C-alpha positions in Angstrom: 11.9 -6.9 -104.2 10.2 -4.8 -101.5 6.8 -3.7 -100.5 5.4 -0.5 -99.1 5.9 0.0 -95.3 3.6 2.2 -93.4 5.7 4.0 -90.8 4.3 3.6 -87.3 2.2 0.5 -88.1 2.9 -2.9 -86.8 4.1 -5.7 -89.1 3.0 -9.1 -88.0 5.8 -11.4 -89.3 4.5 -15.0 -89.3 7.0 -18.0 -89.4 5.5 -21.4 -90.1 6.6 -24.7 -88.5 7.9 -27.9 -90.0 4.6 -28.5 -91.8 6.0 -26.4 -94.7 2.8 -24.3 -95.2 2.7 -22.1 -98.3 2.8 -18.3 -97.9 -0.9 -18.1 -98.7 -1.7 -20.6 -96.0 0.3 -18.8 -93.4 -1.3 -15.4 -94.4 -4.7 -17.0 -94.7 -4.9 -15.6 -98.2 -5.3 -16.8 -101.8 -3.1 -14.1 -103.4 0.2 -13.0 -102.1 3.2 -11.0 -103.3 6.9 -11.5 -102.3 8.5 -8.5 -100.8 12.0 -9.8 -100.0 14.1 -12.9 -100.4 14.0 -15.5 -103.2 11.9 -18.6 -104.1 13.6 -20.8 -101.5 13.1 -18.4 -98.6 11.3 -15.1 -98.7 8.8 -12.7 -97.2 5.3 -12.3 -98.5 2.5 -9.9 -98.2 -1.0 -9.6 -99.5 -1.3 -7.9 -102.9 -2.8 -4.4 -103.0 -6.3 -5.6 -103.8 -6.2 -7.9 -100.7 -4.7 -5.3 -98.3 -7.1 -6.1 -95.6 -5.1 -9.0 -94.2 -6.0 -9.0 -90.6 -8.8 -8.3 -88.2 -6.5 -6.0 -86.2 -6.3 -2.4 -87.4 -2.9 -0.9 -88.1 -1.3 -4.3 -88.6 0.2 -5.6 -91.9 0.7 -9.3 -92.1 3.9 -10.7 -93.6 5.1 -14.3 -93.8 8.5 -15.9 -93.9 8.6 -19.1 -95.8 11.6 -21.3 -95.1 10.2 -24.7 -96.0 12.3 -25.2 -99.1 15.6 -24.4 -97.4 16.2 -27.9 -95.9 15.6 -29.5 -99.3 13.4 -28.2 -102.1 14.4 -30.5 -104.9 14.2 -34.2 -105.4 18.0 -34.5 -105.7 18.7 -32.6 -102.5 15.9 -34.5 -100.7 17.3 -37.8 -101.8 20.7 -36.7 -100.5 19.2 -36.0 -97.1 17.7 -39.5 -97.1 21.0 -41.2 -97.9 22.9 -39.0 -95.5 20.5 -39.6 -92.6 23.1 -41.4 -90.4 25.5 -38.5 -90.8 22.7 -36.1 -89.9 21.7 -38.0 -86.7 25.2 -38.1 -85.3 25.6 -34.4 -86.1 22.4 -33.7 -84.1 23.8 -35.7 -81.2 26.7 -33.3 -80.6 24.2 -30.5 -79.9 22.4 -32.6 -77.3 25.2 -32.5 -74.7 24.3 -31.9 -71.0 24.1 -28.3 -69.7 27.2 -29.0 -67.5 30.0 -27.1 -69.2 32.5 -29.7 -67.9 31.2 -32.3 -70.3 31.4 -30.2 -73.5 34.8 -31.2 -74.7 34.4 -34.9 -74.0 31.0 -35.1 -75.6 32.3 -33.3 -78.7 35.2 -35.6 -79.0 33.2 -38.8 -78.6 30.5 -37.6 -81.1 33.1 -36.6 -83.6 34.9 -39.9 -83.3 31.6 -41.7 -83.8 31.0 -39.5 -86.8 34.4 -40.6 -88.2 33.5 -44.3 -87.7 30.4 -43.7 -89.9 32.7 -42.4 -92.7 34.9 -45.4 -92.3 31.9 -47.7 -92.4 30.6 -45.9 -95.6 34.0 -46.7 -97.3 34.1 -50.3 -96.0 30.6 -50.9 -97.3 31.5 -49.7 -100.8 34.8 -51.6 -100.6 32.9 -54.7 -99.5 30.9 -54.6 -102.7 33.6 -53.6 -105.1 36.7 -55.4 -103.7 35.2 -58.3 -101.7 32.1 -59.4 -103.5 33.0 -58.4 -107.1 36.8 -58.2 -107.2 37.7 -61.1 -105.0 34.7 -63.5 -105.3 32.7 -62.9 -108.4 35.6 -62.4 -110.8 37.1 -65.6 -109.6 33.8 -67.6 -110.3 33.0 -68.5 -113.9 29.4 -69.0 -112.9 29.1 -65.5 -111.5 30.6 -64.0 -114.7 28.2 -65.9 -117.0 26.0 -63.4 -118.9 27.7 -60.4 -117.4 29.8 -58.8 -120.1 30.3 -55.7 -118.1 32.4 -57.8 -115.6 33.8 -60.6 -117.7 36.5 -58.4 -119.2 38.1 -58.4 -115.8 37.7 -62.2 -115.3 40.8 -64.2 -115.3 43.0 -61.1 -114.8 45.6 -61.0 -112.0 44.2 -60.3 -108.5 46.2 -57.1 -108.2 44.9 -55.7 -111.4 41.3 -56.5 -110.4 41.6 -54.9 -107.0 43.4 -51.8 -108.4 40.7 -51.2 -111.0 37.8 -51.8 -108.7 39.4 -49.6 -106.0 38.2 -46.7 -108.2 34.6 -47.5 -107.1 35.1 -46.6 -103.4 37.4 -43.8 -104.4 34.7 -42.4 -106.6 32.2 -42.8 -103.8 34.5 -40.8 -101.5 34.8 -38.1 -104.2 31.0 -38.0 -104.6 30.2 -37.4 -100.9 33.1 -34.9 -100.8 31.7 -33.0 -103.7 28.1 -33.1 -102.2 29.3 -31.8 -98.9 31.2 -28.9 -100.5 28.3 -27.6 -102.5 26.0 -26.5 -99.6 28.8 -24.5 -97.9 28.6 -21.9 -100.7 24.9 -21.6 -100.7 24.4 -19.5 -97.5 27.7 -17.5 -97.5 25.9 -14.3 -98.2 23.6 -14.7 -95.3 25.3 -13.6 -92.1 23.9 -11.9 -89.0 24.0 -8.1 -89.2 25.6 -7.7 -85.8 27.8 -10.0 -83.7 28.1 -10.6 -80.0 24.5 -9.7 -79.1 23.8 -12.7 -76.8 25.9 -15.1 -74.7 23.2 -17.8 -75.0 24.0 -21.0 -76.8 20.8 -20.8 -78.8 21.8 -17.2 -79.8 24.8 -18.6 -81.7 22.7 -20.6 -84.1 22.9 -18.9 -87.5 25.3 -16.3 -86.2 28.1 -18.7 -85.8 30.0 -19.2 -89.1 30.4 -23.0 -89.3 32.1 -23.2 -92.6 35.7 -23.1 -91.3 35.0 -25.9 -88.9 33.1 -27.9 -91.6 36.1 -27.4 -93.9 38.5 -28.8 -91.3 36.2 -31.7 -90.5 35.7 -32.4 -94.2 39.5 -32.6 -94.8 39.9 -35.0 -91.8 37.0 -37.2 -93.0 38.3 -37.3 -96.6 41.7 -38.2 -95.3 40.3 -41.0 -93.1 38.1 -42.3 -96.0 41.1 -42.7 -98.3 43.2 -44.2 -95.5 40.4 -46.7 -94.9 40.5 -47.8 -98.5 44.3 -48.0 -98.3 44.0 -50.2 -95.2 41.6 -52.6 -96.9 44.0 -53.0 -99.8 47.1 -53.3 -97.7 45.7 -55.9 -95.4 44.7 -58.1 -98.3 48.2 -57.6 -99.8 49.9 -58.5 -96.5 47.9 -61.7 -96.0 50.5 -63.7 -98.1 53.5 -62.0 -96.4 54.2 -58.4 -95.9 57.0 -56.9 -97.9 59.0 -53.9 -96.8 56.9 -51.6 -99.0 53.6 -53.1 -97.7 54.8 -52.5 -94.1 55.9 -48.9 -94.7 52.6 -48.1 -96.5 50.6 -49.7 -93.7 52.5 -47.7 -91.1 51.8 -44.5 -92.9 48.2 -45.4 -93.3 47.8 -46.1 -89.6 49.6 -42.8 -88.9 47.1 -40.9 -91.0 44.1 -42.6 -89.3 45.7 -41.8 -85.9 46.2 -38.2 -86.8 42.6 -37.9 -87.9 41.3 -39.3 -84.6 43.7 -37.2 -82.6 42.6 -34.0 -84.2 39.0 -34.8 -83.5 39.8 -35.4 -79.8 41.1 -31.8 -79.4 38.0 -29.5 -79.6 39.9 -26.4 -78.5 42.2 -26.9 -81.5 39.7 -27.9 -84.2 37.2 -25.3 -83.1 39.6 -22.4 -83.4 38.6 -19.1 -84.9 37.8 -18.5 -88.6 41.1 -16.8 -89.3 43.3 -19.7 -88.1 44.8 -20.5 -91.5 47.6 -22.6 -89.9 45.1 -25.3 -88.8 43.3 -25.2 -92.1 46.7 -25.8 -93.8 47.4 -28.8 -91.5 44.1 -30.5 -92.2 44.4 -29.9 -96.0 47.9 -31.3 -95.9 46.7 -34.4 -94.1 44.0 -34.8 -96.8 46.6 -34.4 -99.5 48.9 -37.0 -97.9 46.0 -39.5 -97.8 45.2 -39.0 -101.4 48.8 -39.3 -102.5 49.1 -42.4 -100.3 46.1 -44.0 -102.0 47.7 -43.5 -105.4 50.9 -45.2 -104.0 48.9 -48.1 -102.4 47.0 -48.8 -105.6 50.2 -48.8 -107.6 51.8 -51.1 -105.1 48.8 -53.5 -105.3 49.0 -53.4 -109.1 52.7 -54.0 -109.4 53.5 -56.2 -106.4 55.0 -59.6 -107.7 54.0 -61.6 -104.6 51.3 -64.2 -105.0 47.9 -63.6 -103.4 46.6 -65.9 -100.7 43.6 -67.9 -101.7 40.7 -67.3 -99.4 37.0 -67.3 -99.6 36.8 -63.6 -98.8 39.0 -60.5 -99.1 41.8 -61.1 -96.5 41.5 -58.8 -93.5 38.2 -57.3 -94.5 36.0 -59.1 -92.0 38.4 -58.4 -89.2 38.5 -54.7 -90.1 34.8 -54.5 -90.1 34.5 -56.3 -86.8 37.1 -54.0 -85.3 35.1 -51.0 -86.4 32.0 -52.3 -84.7 34.0 -52.9 -81.5 35.2 -49.3 -81.7 31.7 -48.0 -82.2 30.5 -50.0 -79.2 33.3 -48.7 -77.0 32.6 -45.1 -78.1 28.8 -45.5 -77.4 29.5 -46.9 -74.0 31.9 -44.1 -73.2 29.4 -41.5 -74.4 26.7 -43.1 -72.2 28.9 -43.0 -69.1 29.8 -39.4 -69.7 26.2 -38.3 -70.2 24.9 -40.3 -67.3 27.6 -38.8 -65.0 26.8 -35.2 -66.1 23.0 -35.4 -66.5 21.0 -32.7 -64.9 17.3 -32.6 -64.4 15.4 -29.8 -66.1 12.2 -28.0 -65.2 9.3 -30.2 -66.2 11.7 -32.8 -67.5 13.3 -36.1 -66.5 16.9 -37.1 -66.1 16.5 -39.7 -68.8 16.7 -36.9 -71.3 20.3 -36.5 -70.4 20.9 -39.5 -72.5 19.4 -38.0 -75.6 22.8 -37.6 -77.3 23.4 -41.4 -76.8 20.0 -42.3 -78.2 20.4 -40.2 -81.3 24.1 -41.2 -81.9 23.2 -44.9 -81.4 20.3 -44.5 -83.9 22.6 -42.9 -86.4 25.1 -45.8 -86.0 22.5 -48.4 -86.3 21.0 -46.7 -89.4 24.5 -46.6 -91.0 25.0 -50.3 -90.2 21.6 -51.1 -91.7 22.5 -49.2 -94.9 25.9 -50.9 -95.1 24.6 -54.4 -94.4 21.7 -54.1 -96.9 23.8 -52.8 -99.8 26.2 -55.7 -99.3 23.5 -58.3 -99.0 21.4 -57.0 -101.9 24.5 -56.9 -104.2 25.3 -60.4 -103.1 21.8 -61.5 -104.0 22.1 -59.9 -107.4 25.4 -61.5 -108.1 24.0 -64.9 -107.1 21.3 -64.7 -109.9 21.2 -68.0 -111.9 24.2 -69.4 -109.9 23.7 -73.0 -108.7 22.9 -73.4 -105.0 26.1 -73.9 -103.0 28.3 -72.2 -105.6 27.2 -68.6 -105.1 28.5 -65.9 -102.9 25.4 -65.0 -100.9 27.0 -66.6 -97.9 30.1 -64.6 -98.6 29.2 -61.2 -96.9 31.0 -60.9 -93.5 29.3 -62.6 -90.6 29.5 -59.2 -88.8 26.8 -57.9 -91.1 24.7 -61.0 -90.3 25.0 -60.3 -86.6 24.3 -56.6 -87.2 21.1 -57.3 -89.0 20.1 -59.7 -86.3 20.9 -57.2 -83.6 19.0 -54.3 -85.3 15.9 -56.4 -85.9 16.0 -57.6 -82.3 16.3 -54.0 -81.1 13.3 -52.9 -83.2 11.2 -55.9 -82.2 11.9 -55.6 -78.5 11.3 -51.8 -78.5 8.0 -52.3 -80.3 6.9 -54.9 -77.8 7.9 -52.8 -74.9 6.2 -49.8 -76.5 2.9 -51.8 -76.8 3.2 -52.7 -73.1 3.8 -49.1 -72.1 0.8 -48.0 -74.1 -1.5 -50.4 -72.4 -0.1 -49.8 -68.9 -0.2 -46.0 -69.1 -3.5 -45.6 -70.9 -5.7 -45.7 -67.8 -3.7 -43.0 -66.1 -3.5 -40.8 -69.1 -7.2 -41.1 -69.7 -8.0 -40.2 -66.1 -5.8 -37.1 -66.3 -7.5 -36.2 -69.6 -11.0 -36.8 -68.2 -10.2 -34.2 -65.5 -9.2 -31.6 -68.1 -12.3 -32.4 -70.2 -14.6 -32.0 -67.2 -13.1 -28.7 -66.4 -13.3 -27.4 -69.9 -16.8 -28.6 -70.7 -18.9 -28.7 -67.5 -22.5 -29.9 -67.7 -22.4 -31.1 -71.4 -25.6 -32.4 -73.0 -26.1 -36.1 -73.3 -25.6 -36.1 -77.1 -22.0 -34.7 -76.6 -20.7 -37.8 -74.8 -19.2 -39.4 -77.9 -17.4 -36.2 -78.7 -16.2 -35.9 -75.1 -14.6 -39.3 -75.4 -12.8 -38.2 -78.6 -11.4 -35.2 -76.9 -10.4 -37.2 -73.9 -8.6 -39.7 -76.1 -6.8 -36.9 -78.0 -5.5 -35.4 -74.8 -4.4 -38.9 -73.6 -2.5 -39.5 -76.8 -0.9 -36.1 -76.6 0.4 -37.0 -73.1 2.2 -40.1 -74.5 5.0 -37.8 -75.8 6.7 -38.0 -72.4 6.5 -41.8 -72.4 8.7 -41.9 -75.6 11.8 -41.0 -73.6 12.4 -44.3 -71.8 11.5 -46.1 -75.0 14.1 -44.1 -77.0 16.7 -44.9 -74.3 15.9 -48.6 -74.5 16.3 -48.6 -78.2 19.6 -46.8 -78.0 20.9 -49.3 -75.5 19.7 -52.3 -77.6 21.3 -50.9 -80.7 24.6 -50.4 -78.9 24.4 -54.0 -77.7 23.7 -55.0 -81.4 27.0 -53.5 -82.5 28.8 -55.3 -79.6 27.5 -58.7 -80.6 28.8 -58.4 -84.2 32.2 -59.4 -82.9 30.9 -62.9 -82.4 31.2 -63.2 -86.2 35.0 -63.3 -85.8 34.6 -66.7 -84.2 33.0 -68.1 -87.4 29.6 -68.4 -85.8 26.2 -67.5 -87.1 23.3 -66.2 -84.9 21.2 -69.3 -85.6 23.9 -71.7 -84.6 24.7 -69.9 -81.4 21.0 -69.7 -80.4 20.4 -73.4 -81.2 23.5 -74.5 -79.2 22.8 -72.4 -76.2 19.0 -72.0 -76.1 17.8 -75.1 -78.0 15.6 -73.3 -80.5 16.0 -74.4 -84.2 18.6 -72.5 -86.1 16.4 -72.4 -89.2 13.9 -70.2 -87.4 16.5 -67.6 -86.6 18.0 -67.9 -90.1 14.5 -67.1 -91.5 14.0 -64.3 -89.0 17.3 -62.7 -90.0 16.5 -63.0 -93.7 13.0 -61.5 -93.0 14.6 -58.7 -90.9 17.0 -58.0 -93.8 14.1 -57.5 -96.2 12.2 -55.4 -93.6 15.2 -53.1 -93.3 15.5 -52.9 -97.1 11.9 -52.1 -97.4 12.3 -49.4 -94.7 15.2 -47.8 -96.6 13.1 -47.8 -99.8 10.2 -46.2 -97.9 12.6 -43.6 -96.5 13.8 -42.7 -99.9 10.3 -42.5 -101.4 9.2 -40.5 -98.4 12.1 -38.1 -99.0 10.8 -37.5 -102.6 7.2 -37.0 -101.7 7.8 -35.1 -98.5 8.5 -32.0 -100.4 6.0 -32.6 -103.2 2.9 -33.5 -101.2 1.8 -31.2 -98.4 -0.1 -33.7 -96.4 2.8 -36.2 -96.6 5.3 -33.6 -95.7 3.5 -32.7 -92.5 4.5 -36.1 -91.1 7.7 -37.0 -92.9 9.3 -33.6 -93.3 9.6 -33.2 -89.6 12.7 -35.3 -89.4 14.6 -33.3 -92.1 13.5 -29.9 -90.8 14.5 -30.6 -87.2 17.7 -32.4 -88.0 19.1 -29.8 -90.4 18.3 -26.9 -88.1 21.6 -27.5 -86.2 24.9 -26.6 -87.9 27.4 -29.2 -89.0 29.7 -29.6 -86.0 30.3 -33.3 -85.9 30.0 -34.7 -89.4 30.9 -32.6 -92.5 28.9 -34.9 -94.8 25.6 -34.2 -93.0 23.0 -32.2 -94.9 23.4 -28.4 -94.9 22.1 -26.3 -92.0 19.3 -24.0 -93.2 19.4 -21.9 -90.0 22.6 -20.4 -91.2 20.5 -18.6 -93.7 17.1 -18.4 -92.1 18.1 -16.8 -88.8 20.4 -14.1 -90.2 17.8 -13.4 -92.9 15.0 -13.0 -90.3 17.3 -10.7 -88.2 18.0 -8.5 -91.2 14.4 -8.2 -92.2 13.3 -7.4 -88.6 16.0 -4.8 -88.3 15.0 -3.3 -91.6 11.3 -3.0 -90.6 12.2 -1.4 -87.2 14.5 1.1 -88.9 11.6 2.0 -91.2 9.6 3.0 -88.1 7.5 -0.2 -87.8 6.8 -2.2 -84.7 7.3 -5.9 -85.4 5.1 -8.7 -83.9 6.8 -12.0 -84.5 4.4 -15.0 -84.6 5.9 -18.5 -84.8 4.2 -21.8 -84.9 5.9 -25.0 -83.8 9.5 -25.0 -85.0 9.0 -21.5 -86.3 9.0 -20.4 -82.7 12.5 -21.9 -82.3 13.7 -20.0 -85.3 12.3 -16.8 -83.9 13.9 -17.5 -80.5 17.3 -17.8 -82.0 16.7 -14.7 -84.1 15.5 -12.5 -81.2 18.6 -13.5 -79.2 20.7 -12.0 -82.0 18.8 -8.7 -82.3 20.4 -5.6 -80.9 18.6 -3.9 -78.0 17.5 -0.9 -80.1 15.6 -3.4 -82.4 14.2 -5.5 -79.5 12.5 -2.4 -78.1 10.1 -2.5 -81.0 9.5 -6.3 -81.1 6.9 -8.5 -79.5 6.6 -12.3 -79.7 3.7 -14.6 -80.1 4.3 -18.4 -80.1 1.8 -21.2 -80.5 2.4 -24.9 -80.5 5.9 -24.2 -79.4 8.2 -27.1 -78.5 10.8 -24.8 -76.8 10.2 -26.1 -73.3 8.5 -29.5 -73.8 11.1 -30.9 -76.3 14.0 -28.5 -76.9 14.8 -27.7 -73.3 14.9 -31.4 -72.6 16.7 -32.6 -75.6 19.2 -29.7 -76.0 19.7 -28.5 -72.4 23.0 -26.7 -73.1 21.2 -24.4 -75.6 17.6 -24.1 -74.5 17.4 -23.6 -70.7 15.8 -21.3 -68.2 18.5 -18.7 -68.6 18.0 -18.6 -72.4 14.2 -18.5 -72.2 14.3 -15.7 -69.6 16.8 -13.7 -71.6 14.4 -14.1 -74.6 11.6 -12.6 -72.5 13.7 -9.8 -71.2 14.9 -8.9 -74.7 11.3 -8.3 -75.9 10.3 -6.5 -72.6 8.1 -9.5 -71.8 5.9 -8.7 -74.7 5.5 -12.4 -75.2 2.4 -14.6 -75.3 2.6 -18.4 -75.7 -0.6 -20.3 -76.7 -0.8 -24.0 -76.2 -3.4 -26.8 -76.2 -3.7 -30.0 -74.1 -4.4 -31.9 -77.3 -1.0 -30.9 -78.8 1.6 -33.7 -78.6 4.4 -31.4 -79.5 3.8 -27.9 -78.1 3.3 -26.8 -74.5 3.9 -24.2 -71.9 7.2 -22.3 -71.7 7.4 -21.2 -68.1 4.4 -22.6 -66.2 3.9 -26.4 -65.9 0.1 -26.0 -65.7 -0.8 -22.4 -66.7 -4.3 -21.2 -66.3 -6.4 -20.0 -69.3 -6.0 -16.4 -68.1 -2.7 -14.6 -67.4 -1.4 -15.0 -63.9 -1.5 -12.1 -61.5 1.9 -12.7 -59.9 4.8 -10.3 -59.9 6.9 -12.6 -62.1 6.5 -11.4 -65.8 7.3 -15.0 -67.0 4.1 -16.1 -65.4 2.1 -14.0 -67.8 3.5 -15.6 -71.0 1.7 -18.9 -71.2 -2.0 -19.0 -72.2 -3.8 -22.3 -72.5 -6.3 -22.7 -75.3 -9.4 -24.9 -74.9 -9.5 -27.4 -77.7 -11.9 -27.9 -79.3 -13.8 -24.7 -78.9 -16.9 -26.7 -78.1 -18.2 -30.3 -78.2 -21.7 -29.3 -79.5 -22.4 -28.7 -83.1 -23.1 -25.1 -83.7 -26.4 -23.9 -85.3 -26.1 -24.0 -89.1 -23.2 -26.5 -89.0 -23.3 -30.3 -89.4 -20.2 -31.3 -87.4 -18.8 -30.2 -84.0 -15.7 -27.9 -84.0 -12.6 -29.9 -84.9 -9.8 -30.9 -82.5 -6.9 -28.7 -83.6 -4.1 -30.5 -81.8 -0.8 -29.2 -83.2 -2.3 -27.4 -86.2 -1.6 -23.6 -86.4 -4.4 -21.4 -85.1 -4.0 -18.0 -86.8 -7.7 -17.8 -87.4 -8.7 -18.7 -83.8 -10.1 -16.0 -81.6 -7.4 -16.5 -78.8 -4.7 -15.9 -81.4 -6.4 -12.6 -82.6 -6.9 -11.5 -79.0 -3.2 -12.1 -78.3 -2.3 -10.1 -81.4 -4.4 -7.2 -80.3 -2.9 -7.2 -76.8 0.7 -7.3 -78.1 0.0 -4.6 -80.7 -1.2 -2.3 -78.0 1.8 -3.1 -75.9 4.0 -2.2 -78.9 2.2 1.2 -79.0 0.2 0.3 -82.2 -3.4 0.8 -83.0 -5.8 -2.0 -81.9 -9.3 -2.3 -80.6 -10.3 -4.0 -77.4 -10.1 -7.8 -77.4 -13.0 -9.5 -79.2 -14.0 -6.4 -81.2 -14.0 -6.4 -85.0 -11.1 -4.6 -86.7 
């Protein structure tokens, strides 16, 4: 599909942010027509009878809608919700410090952490199928009562029970393997039109073909997943005495896991070029060995004549789980030390942002632990239905999970308390700074405007709290890391309540109740997350708040965890680049306008455009988080050099609009830009334009309410936006009247 192009005119190409606005909303129209792309991501223009789409003459407005690329359907959105831990640890690898010397180490640590999440995923399913059901429930007549779907396995040999139920975690591995393979084929047709146009890290997003790396990581993770299942079965088999076959199979399993970890610790090897078929063959061979090994292990468990050791839980399972938590704690500690040693302050930022990768990785680990603990505890509660007290299996789940729930709830509670204290302590200072801005923007207001002035002051004060979230995030990351460390106490046979009562003197029942309450809180949070994932892409107002997480997390390609949700920038950025190139080749100038995260998409796109195209491109960003968030959280990809290169590419035909009431967007180059362009010789000083928000604090004649506080909302209908469009159109050589005149 295509639309008419008027050669010589300027096309204003609008890209929305994470709010997921419709094409009609972006264009400020009721009737639109698609001119390129498909229903998931396309370009829209006004229909012929609505051709007057802008107040600026000679400008045709077009919109790129990418909101359905991160999800779009309930099934895919639910997949994002369940794969949230994988997504978080994948984002962490992109948050490495700007120091190139840390790249290989941070990549290795993040990929090892990602591998531990896959191992935890398998252990959680194995804990339900092998430990709770196969080992405990099937050995309890009370648990089998009224459960015909399980009773057929009751009384069977232990080896047969474990061999049959091992199909459950094997199927779970196959499911996540299948889900991770599907997105890789979705965006294969969308590749950047030209290569090597920018050396900036941000300029590689969308241009870089991640599929070969994802395929290698996928093979490694699948191999490790099957090896984890094998290890759980073999440790249970070896508890009553290891035969020669058990020893050999265990040694091969450990060798497979060692190879998986070793490959992830060699970024120069695993990140090799697309055409390196030899490495692809090695990883696929490792995966095949692991699958064949699993078949052999299951057969060995099924046919081994040795008696099984009688224990309350699956032998070796709790020790394996605790060992995994120890490994995660060690990796998080190592990552923190590397990040702290290589941190570098950024313009307008704080060194604490250097620990962003640690915070996000720790959050991903804690989320995965919460998922795992809850699935085990909820299944245990279900199996304990109608079972007499004291004879059930609710106390059966590993103590490590109990300590994990206690640690996570403690981290959330302490962080919430500290956040409340920070809010109270910083509020006076934030309000004083906001009052200075309000007094400057609205001098000599009438007496009746005082309530509105207080509202504006409070909005600015709230927007300034964004910077205060950094130490809170670091605190939470450290507490969750400590939570995984304390899970090892479960190996001593101790419960949190007993330890607290013995060492602190507080009643154990209080902490037992608190842990149970925390478990249900975590379960409720997971349910809310799933429901939110469904409604985030069905209800626009809901999506504006919930969809932010998905849209930001899936912007970055899969470089750490292959089971993370697919990266939509692999389609959106090349598609934008192709469309802009096409418009320029048709003789149009192109004004790119991006709101919020849309400005990040446009920045990555412009860095991939060839110079002949950039000569006919201008850039207008509003509510942009490029400096305020991305330069701090992703310093290796969004830095001064990348932002200045972006400005040079468009010939400094760039205007950035921002508001003090915006908690997300901000200035790009100037920490405190003035409302009017600066008159210095530095072209970067002319980019930032501050918008007064709201327009006024007095109700206009003919209206009943004062102008609204816009905050982070897009402002395509605002006069400053229209004036900026006129200016940039003139600088592109297009037709535009003077600022403030009707079109």
